[in-house]
N, CA, C and O atoms as a printed pandas DataFrame, in Angstrom:
     atom_number atom_name residue_name chain_id  residue_number  x_coord  y_coord  z_coord
0              1         N          MET        A               1  -46.897  157.058   23.202
1              2        CA          MET        A               1  -45.679  157.286   23.961
2              3         C          MET        A               1  -45.923  156.995   25.441
3              4         O          MET        A               1  -45.140  156.289   26.076
4              5         N          ILE        A               2  -47.009  157.540   25.987
5              6        CA          ILE        A               2  -47.311  157.320   27.400
6              7         C          ILE        A               2  -47.650  155.847   27.642
7              8         O          ILE        A               2  -47.254  155.271   28.655
8              9         N          ALA        A               3  -48.384  155.245   26.704
9             10        CA          ALA        A               3  -48.737  153.838   26.858
10            11         C          ALA        A               3  -47.495  152.954   26.824
11            12         O          ALA        A               3  -47.414  151.959   27.543
12            13         N          ALA        A               4  -46.536  153.322   25.990
13            14        CA          ALA        A               4  -45.307  152.544   25.898
14            15         C          ALA        A               4  -44.525  152.625   27.203
15            16         O          ALA        A               4  -43.983  151.626   27.674
16            17         N          ARG        A               5  -44.472  153.821   27.783
17            18        CA          ARG        A               5  -43.763  153.987   29.053
18            19         C          ARG        A               5  -44.404  153.156   30.155
19            20         O          ARG        A               5  -43.719  152.489   30.930
20            21         N          SER        A               6  -45.738  153.210   30.212
21            22        CA          SER        A               6  -46.412  152.480   31.287
22            23         C          SER        A               6  -46.261  150.974   31.110
23            24         O          SER        A               6  -46.119  150.249   32.095
24            25         N          SER        A               7  -46.289  150.492   29.865
25            26        CA          SER        A               7  -46.127  149.051   29.663
26            27         C          SER        A               7  -44.698  148.616   29.967
27            28         O          SER        A               7  -44.482  147.521   30.485
28            29         N          ILE        A               8  -43.722  149.463   29.651
29            30        CA          ILE        A               8  -42.332  149.151   29.976
30            31         C          ILE        A               8  -42.149  149.138   31.488
31            32         O          ILE        A               8  -41.470  148.265   32.027
32            33         N          GLY        A               9  -42.753  150.106   32.171
33            34        CA          GLY        A               9  -42.663  150.165   33.631
34            35         C          GLY        A               9  -43.277  148.939   34.285
35            36         O          GLY        A               9  -42.724  148.386   35.236
36            37         N          ARG        A              10  -44.439  148.515   33.761
37            38        CA          ARG        A              10  -45.086  147.323   34.308
38            39         C          ARG        A              10  -44.250  146.077   34.057
39            40         O          ARG        A              10  -44.146  145.208   34.922
40            41         N          ALA        A              11  -43.651  145.991   32.863
41            42        CA          ALA        A              11  -42.817  144.824   32.548
42            43         C          ALA        A              11  -41.592  144.781   33.463
43            44         O          ALA        A              11  -41.196  143.712   33.927
44            45         N          ALA        A              12  -40.993  145.951   33.721
45            46        CA          ALA        A              12  -39.828  146.000   34.615
46            47         C          ALA        A              12  -40.222  145.619   36.030
47            48         O          ALA        A              12  -39.475  144.924   36.718
48            49         N          ALA        A              13  -41.386  146.067   36.467
49            50        CA          ALA        A              13  -41.851  145.741   37.813
50            51         C          ALA        A              13  -42.099  144.235   37.945
51            52         O          ALA        A              13  -41.764  143.628   38.962
52            53         N          ARG        A              14  -42.694  143.641   36.895
53            54        CA          ARG        A              14  -42.936  142.197   36.930
54            55         C          ARG        A              14  -41.621  141.424   36.952
55            56         O          ARG        A              14  -41.483  140.438   37.676
56            57         N          ALA        A              15  -40.656  141.880   36.153
57            58        CA          ALA        A              15  -39.370  141.185   36.094
58            59         C          ALA        A              15  -38.647  141.253   37.429
59            60         O          ALA        A              15  -38.067  140.263   37.873
60            61         N          SER        A              16  -38.678  142.420   38.073
61            62        CA          SER        A              16  -38.005  142.537   39.368
62            63         C          SER        A              16  -38.743  141.744   40.434
63            64         O          SER        A              16  -38.117  141.198   41.342
64            65         N          ALA        A              17  -40.050  141.673   40.337
65            66        CA          ALA        A              17  -40.821  140.904   41.312
66            67         C          ALA        A              17  -40.537  139.417   41.161
67            68         O          ALA        A              17  -40.544  138.681   42.148
68            69         N          GLN        A              18  -40.286  138.966   39.929
69            70        CA          GLN        A              18  -40.020  137.553   39.717
70            71         C          GLN        A              18  -38.622  137.172   40.182
71            72         O          GLN        A              18  -38.404  136.042   40.619
72            73         N          THR        A              19  -37.665  138.105   40.095
73            74        CA          THR        A              19  -36.297  137.777   40.482
74            75         C          THR        A              19  -36.058  137.930   41.973
75            76         O          THR        A              19  -35.071  137.404   42.488
76            77         N          THR        A              20  -36.930  138.633   42.682
77            78        CA          THR        A              20  -36.775  138.799   44.115
78            79         C          THR        A              20  -37.094  137.486   44.808
79            80         O          THR        A              20  -38.130  136.868   44.560
80            81         N          GLN        A              21  -36.195  137.076   45.671
81            82        CA          GLN        A              21  -36.406  135.824   46.384
82            83         C          GLN        A              21  -36.814  136.120   47.815
83            84         O          GLN        A              21  -36.260  137.008   48.463
84            85         N          ARG        A              22  -37.755  135.390   48.282
85            86        CA          ARG        A              22  -38.177  135.518   49.670
86            87         C          ARG        A              22  -37.559  134.363   50.443
87            88         O          ARG        A              22  -37.761  133.192   50.123
88            89         N          ARG        A              23  -36.801  134.729   51.470
89            90        CA          ARG        A              23  -36.139  133.705   52.274
90            91         C          ARG        A              23  -36.967  133.445   53.519
91            92         O          ARG        A              23  -37.414  134.376   54.189
92            93         N          SER        A              24  -37.160  132.212   53.812
93            94        CA          SER        A              24  -37.855  131.867   55.046
94            95         C          SER        A              24  -37.315  130.525   55.538
95            96         O          SER        A              24  -36.973  129.634   54.760
96            97         N          ALA        A              25  -37.257  130.428   56.818
97            98        CA          ALA        A              25  -36.803  129.186   57.431
98            99         C          ALA        A              25  -38.021  128.475   57.993
99           100         O          ALA        A              25  -38.706  128.990   58.877
100          101         N          GLN        A              26  -38.276  127.315   57.483
101          102        CA          GLN        A              26  -39.421  126.558   57.944
102          103         C          GLN        A              26  -38.948  125.217   58.483
103          104         O          GLN        A              26  -38.000  124.616   57.978
104          105         N          THR        A              27  -39.617  124.784   59.491
105          106        CA          THR        A              27  -39.318  123.466   60.035
106          107         C          THR        A              27  -40.514  122.560   59.778
107          108         O          THR        A              27  -41.665  122.988   59.865
108          109         N          VAL        A              28  -40.233  121.347   59.470
109          110        CA          VAL        A              28  -41.294  120.379   59.227
110          111         C          VAL        A              28  -41.227  119.339   60.337
111          112         O          VAL        A              28  -40.274  118.562   60.410
112          113         N          PRO        A              29  -42.224  119.325   61.186
113          114        CA          PRO        A              29  -42.182  118.361   62.288
114          115         C          PRO        A              29  -42.410  116.941   61.779
115          116         O          PRO        A              29  -43.062  116.717   60.759
116          117         N          ARG        A              30  -41.862  116.013   62.510
117          118        CA          ARG        A              30  -42.092  114.615   62.174
118          119         C          ARG        A              30  -43.526  114.251   62.557
119          120         O          ARG        A              30  -44.152  114.901   63.393
120          121         N          PHE        A              31  -44.018  113.205   61.927
121          122        CA          PHE        A              31  -45.369  112.766   62.275
122          123         C          PHE        A              31  -45.346  112.136   63.659
123          124         O          PHE        A              31  -44.770  111.068   63.867
124          125         N          ALA        A              32  -45.972  112.808   64.581
125          126        CA          ALA        A              32  -46.035  112.315   65.949
126          127         C          ALA        A              32  -47.223  112.995   66.620
127          128         O          ALA        A              32  -48.055  113.624   65.967
128          129         N          SER        A              33  -47.276  112.855   67.916
129          130        CA          SER        A              33  -48.368  113.509   68.622
130          131         C          SER        A              33  -48.125  115.018   68.632
131          132         O          SER        A              33  -47.014  115.484   68.379
132          133         N          GLU        A              34  -49.156  115.750   68.921
133          134        CA          GLU        A              34  -49.055  117.216   68.919
134          135         C          GLU        A              34  -48.038  117.695   69.960
135          136         O          GLU        A              34  -47.299  118.648   69.715
136          137         N          GLU        A              35  -48.004  117.049   71.089
137          138        CA          GLU        A              35  -47.072  117.438   72.156
138          139         C          GLU        A              35  -45.618  117.211   71.720
139          140         O          GLU        A              35  -44.754  118.047   71.981
140          141         N          GLU        A              36  -45.355  116.094   71.066
141          142        CA          GLU        A              36  -43.994  115.819   70.586
142          143         C          GLU        A              36  -43.577  116.820   69.509
143          144         O          GLU        A              36  -42.422  117.244   69.470
144          145         N          MET        A              37  -44.510  117.198   68.636
145          146        CA          MET        A              37  -44.193  118.176   67.603
146          147         C          MET        A              37  -43.882  119.539   68.218
147          148         O          MET        A              37  -42.986  120.245   67.754
148          149         N          LYS        A              38  -44.618  119.904   69.257
149          150        CA          LYS        A              38  -44.347  121.174   69.944
150          151         C          LYS        A              38  -42.971  121.138   70.604
151          152         O          LYS        A              38  -42.219  122.110   70.531
152          153         N          LYS        A              39  -42.647  120.030   71.241
153          154        CA          LYS        A              39  -41.337  119.889   71.884
154          155         C          LYS        A              39  -40.210  120.003   70.854
155          156         O          LYS        A              39  -39.194  120.653   71.101
156          157         N          GLU        A              40  -40.403  119.369   69.708
157          158        CA          GLU        A              40  -39.388  119.418   68.660
158          159         C          GLU        A              40  -39.223  120.847   68.118
159          160         O          GLU        A              40  -38.103  121.295   67.873
160          161         N          ALA        A              41  -40.329  121.549   67.935
161          162        CA          ALA        A              41  -40.262  122.927   67.449
162          163         C          ALA        A              41  -39.545  123.823   68.453
163          164         O          ALA        A              41  -38.732  124.663   68.068
164          165         N          VAL        A              42  -39.840  123.648   69.728
165          166        CA          VAL        A              42  -39.179  124.439   70.773
166          167         C          VAL        A              42  -37.691  124.115   70.813
167          168         O          VAL        A              42  -36.869  125.014   70.993
168          169         N          ALA        A              43  -37.338  122.856   70.650
169          170        CA          ALA        A              43  -35.922  122.458   70.649
170          171         C          ALA        A              43  -35.187  123.087   69.474
171          172         O          ALA        A              43  -34.052  123.538   69.626
172          173         N          GLN        A              44  -35.817  123.124   68.309
173          174        CA          GLN        A              44  -35.194  123.748   67.143
174          175         C          GLN        A              44  -35.008  125.243   67.349
175          176         O          GLN        A              44  -33.974  125.797   66.977
176          177         N          LEU        A              45  -35.994  125.895   67.934
177          178        CA          LEU        A              45  -35.873  127.329   68.208
178          179         C          LEU        A              45  -34.761  127.600   69.214
179          180         O          LEU        A              45  -33.983  128.539   69.047
180          181         N          LYS        A              46  -34.685  126.776   70.261
181          182        CA          LYS        A              46  -33.620  126.944   71.254
182          183         C          LYS        A              46  -32.247  126.746   70.615
183          184         O          LYS        A              46  -31.300  127.458   70.948
184          185         N          ALA        A              47  -32.136  125.791   69.706
185          186        CA          ALA        A              47  -30.863  125.546   69.021
186          187         C          ALA        A              47  -30.485  126.754   68.157
187          188         O          ALA        A              47  -29.322  127.155   68.135
188          189         N          ARG        A              48  -31.448  127.330   67.453
189          190        CA          ARG        A              48  -31.167  128.516   66.627
190          191         C          ARG        A              48  -30.739  129.694   67.485
191          192         O          ARG        A              48  -29.797  130.408   67.142
192          193         N          ILE        A              49  -31.429  129.898   68.598
193          194        CA          ILE        A              49  -31.090  131.013   69.489
194          195         C          ILE        A              49  -29.698  130.814   70.068
195          196         O          ILE        A              49  -28.922  131.766   70.154
196          197         N          ALA        A              50  -29.373  129.594   70.464
197          198        CA          ALA        A              50  -28.043  129.311   71.008
198          199         C          ALA        A              50  -26.967  129.561   69.955
199          200         O          ALA        A              50  -25.913  130.116   70.266
200          201         N          LYS        A              51  -27.224  129.159   68.720
201          202        CA          LYS        A              51  -26.256  129.376   67.631
202          203         C          LYS        A              51  -26.069  130.871   67.384
203          204         O          LYS        A              51  -24.944  131.328   67.186
204          205         N          GLN        A              52  -27.158  131.634   67.394
205          206        CA          GLN        A              52  -27.066  133.081   67.179
206          207         C          GLN        A              52  -26.293  133.750   68.310
207          208         O          GLN        A              52  -25.488  134.646   68.056
208          209         N          LYS        A              53  -26.523  133.334   69.546
209          210        CA          LYS        A              53  -25.783  133.894   70.680
210          211         C          LYS        A              53  -24.303  133.573   70.568
211          212         O          LYS        A              53  -23.454  134.404   70.891
212          213         N          GLU        A              54  -23.995  132.362   70.108
213          214        CA          GLU        A              54  -22.601  131.960   69.915
214          215         C          GLU        A              54  -21.929  132.833   68.849
215          216         O          GLU        A              54  -20.781  133.244   69.014
216          217         N          ILE        A              55  -22.637  133.108   67.777
217          218        CA          ILE        A              55  -22.091  133.959   66.708
218          219         C          ILE        A              55  -21.859  135.370   67.227
219          220         O          ILE        A              55  -20.804  135.958   66.985
220          221         N          GLU        A              56  -22.837  135.914   67.937
221          222        CA          GLU        A              56  -22.718  137.280   68.456
222          223         C          GLU        A              56  -21.624  137.389   69.512
223          224         O          GLU        A              56  -20.955  138.418   69.601
224          225         N          ALA        A              57  -21.436  136.352   70.305
225          226        CA          ALA        A              57  -20.398  136.388   71.336
226          227         C          ALA        A              57  -19.006  136.458   70.710
227          228         O          ALA        A              57  -18.107  137.088   71.266
228          229         N          GLY        A              58  -18.827  135.821   69.569
229          230        CA          GLY        A              58  -17.536  135.835   68.900
230          231         C          GLY        A              58  -17.240  137.142   68.192
231          232         O          GLY        A              58  -16.091  137.391   67.828
232          233         N          GLN        A              59  -18.242  137.984   67.986
233          234        CA          GLN        A              59  -18.059  139.212   67.236
234          235         C          GLN        A              59  -18.149  140.464   68.105
235          236         O          GLN        A              59  -18.209  141.572   67.572
236          237         N          HIS        A              60  -18.160  140.318   69.402
237          238        CA          HIS        A              60  -18.322  141.473   70.283
238          239         C          HIS        A              60  -17.051  142.321   70.282
239          240         O          HIS        A              60  -15.945  141.804   70.438
240          241         N          ILE        A              61  -17.227  143.622   70.106
241          242        CA          ILE        A              61  -16.115  144.575   70.138
242          243         C          ILE        A              61  -16.434  145.598   71.220
243          244         O          ILE        A              61  -17.533  146.152   71.258
244          245         N          SER        A              62  -15.463  145.846   72.101
245          246        CA          SER        A              62  -15.705  146.762   73.207
246          247         C          SER        A              62  -15.791  148.200   72.715
247          248         O          SER        A              62  -15.373  148.519   71.602
248          249         N          HIS        A              63  -16.337  149.051   73.557
249          250        CA          HIS        A              63  -16.484  150.470   73.224
250          251         C          HIS        A              63  -15.117  151.118   72.995
251          252         O          HIS        A              63  -14.952  151.919   72.075
252          253         N          ALA        A              64  -14.146  150.771   73.828
253          254        CA          ALA        A              64  -12.799  151.348   73.694
254          255         C          ALA        A              64  -12.182  150.968   72.349
255          256         O          ALA        A              64  -11.524  151.793   71.715
256          257         N          GLU        A              65  -12.389  149.729   71.910
257          258        CA          GLU        A              65  -11.858  149.313   70.609
258          259         C          GLU        A              65  -12.543  150.059   69.466
259          260         O          GLU        A              65  -11.897  150.426   68.485
260          261         N          GLU        A              66  -13.841  150.279   69.594
261          262        CA          GLU        A              66  -14.574  151.034   68.568
262          263         C          GLU        A              66  -14.048  152.460   68.465
263          264         O          GLU        A              66  -13.851  152.974   67.364
264          265         N          VAL        A              67  -13.820  153.103   69.617
265          266        CA          VAL        A              67  -13.322  154.479   69.622
266          267         C          VAL        A              67  -11.914  154.533   69.036
267          268         O          VAL        A              67  -11.599  155.442   68.269
268          269         N          ALA        A              68  -11.070  153.575   69.388
269          270        CA          ALA        A              68   -9.713  153.539   68.845
270          271         C          ALA        A              68   -9.731  153.378   67.328
271          272         O          ALA        A              68   -8.964  154.035   66.624
272          273         N          GLU        A              69  -10.592  152.518   66.830
273          274        CA          GLU        A              69  -10.685  152.336   65.381
274          275         C          GLU        A              69  -11.236  153.585   64.706
275          276         O          GLU        A              69  -10.803  153.941   63.610
276          277         N          MET        A              70  -12.186  154.252   65.352
277          278        CA          MET        A              70  -12.741  155.481   64.793
278          279         C          MET        A              70  -11.649  156.527   64.638
279          280         O          MET        A              70  -11.544  157.161   63.587
280          281         N          TRP        A              71  -10.831  156.715   65.676
281          282        CA          TRP        A              71   -9.767  157.716   65.607
282          283         C          TRP        A              71   -8.705  157.339   64.591
283          284         O          TRP        A              71   -8.115  158.212   63.955
284          285         N          LYS        A              72   -8.460  156.055   64.435
285          286        CA          LYS        A              72   -7.500  155.600   63.411
286          287         C          LYS        A              72   -7.976  156.042   62.027
287          288         O          LYS        A              72   -7.178  156.528   61.226
288          289         N          TRP        A              73   -9.281  155.875   61.737
289          290        CA          TRP        A              73   -9.815  156.261   60.433
290          291         C          TRP        A              73   -9.895  157.770   60.284
291          292         O          TRP        A              73   -9.731  158.292   59.181
292          293         N          VAL        A              74  -10.144  158.477   61.373
293          294        CA          VAL        A              74  -10.144  159.945   61.309
294          295         C          VAL        A              74   -8.748  160.443   60.953
295          296         O          VAL        A              74   -8.606  161.292   60.073
296          297         N          LYS        A              75   -7.726  159.936   61.614
297          298        CA          LYS        A              75   -6.342  160.334   61.332
298          299         C          LYS        A              75   -5.950  159.972   59.905
299          300         O          LYS        A              75   -5.332  160.774   59.204
300          301         N          LEU        A              76   -6.306  158.773   59.480
301          302        CA          LEU        A              76   -5.998  158.347   58.123
302          303         C          LEU        A              76   -6.672  159.258   57.098
303          304         O          LEU        A              76   -6.059  159.632   56.098
304          305         N          SER        A              77   -7.913  159.608   57.343
305          306        CA          SER        A              77   -8.639  160.494   56.435
306          307         C          SER        A              77   -7.981  161.860   56.363
307          308         O          SER        A              77   -7.878  162.446   55.285
308          309         N          ILE        A              78   -7.534  162.373   57.504
309          310        CA          ILE        A              78   -6.877  163.686   57.519
310          311         C          ILE        A              78   -5.571  163.622   56.744
311          312         O          ILE        A              78   -5.286  164.518   55.949
312          313         N          PHE        A              79   -4.770  162.584   56.957
313          314        CA          PHE        A              79   -3.489  162.464   56.257
314          315         C          PHE        A              79   -3.670  162.284   54.749
315          316         O          PHE        A              79   -2.806  162.695   53.975
316          317         N          VAL        A              80   -4.760  161.688   54.327
317          318        CA          VAL        A              80   -5.006  161.514   52.893
318          319         C          VAL        A              80   -5.674  162.766   52.316
319          320         O          VAL        A              80   -5.328  163.199   51.217
320          321         N          ALA        A              81   -6.622  163.345   53.045
321          322        CA          ALA        A              81   -7.391  164.468   52.510
322          323         C          ALA        A              81   -6.580  165.759   52.471
323          324         O          ALA        A              81   -6.764  166.562   51.557
324          325         N          THR        A              82   -5.696  165.981   53.425
325          326        CA          THR        A              82   -4.948  167.235   53.472
326          327         C          THR        A              82   -4.069  167.404   52.226
327          328         O          THR        A              82   -4.151  168.456   51.592
328          329         N          PRO        A              83   -3.249  166.446   51.845
329          330        CA          PRO        A              83   -2.460  166.637   50.631
330          331         C          PRO        A              83   -3.326  166.778   49.362
331          332         O          PRO        A              83   -2.987  167.539   48.456
332          333         N          VAL        A              84   -4.417  166.052   49.312
333          334        CA          VAL        A              84   -5.289  166.153   48.144
334          335         C          VAL        A              84   -5.874  167.554   48.053
335          336         O          VAL        A              84   -5.930  168.131   46.967
336          337         N          CYS        A              85   -6.311  168.110   49.184
337          338        CA          CYS        A              85   -6.870  169.468   49.186
338          339         C          CYS        A              85   -5.793  170.502   48.847
339          340         O          CYS        A              85   -6.066  171.461   48.125
340          341         N          VAL        A              86   -4.582  170.319   49.356
341          342        CA          VAL        A              86   -3.496  171.269   49.091
342          343         C          VAL        A              86   -3.122  171.224   47.611
343          344         O          VAL        A              86   -2.891  172.271   47.007
344          345         N          LEU        A              87   -3.060  170.047   47.024
345          346        CA          LEU        A              87   -2.654  169.915   45.627
346          347         C          LEU        A              87   -3.746  170.349   44.642
347          348         O          LEU        A              87   -3.440  170.664   43.492
348          349         N          SER        A              88   -4.972  170.370   45.060
349          350        CA          SER        A              88   -6.036  170.740   44.126
350          351         C          SER        A              88   -6.351  172.197   44.128
351          352         O          SER        A              88   -7.228  172.640   43.387
């Protein structure tokens, strides 16, 4: 019984380990001098950073907007929870 449990546990662990995907972003430099490859790698990193900053700039929400949305959900929760509590 104990051996069966341990073998099942090991099989489940192996199955989950095989289905887990590791994501990584790799760049492959072109065949050139070492200095050119370094320049290309730096350019790619700068492009990624610029793209990330562009994405974050489009998603910025001010503190006042966050507080307003928080209070909206608090009020909504009270209006929904109060009748449910009264009826139960």
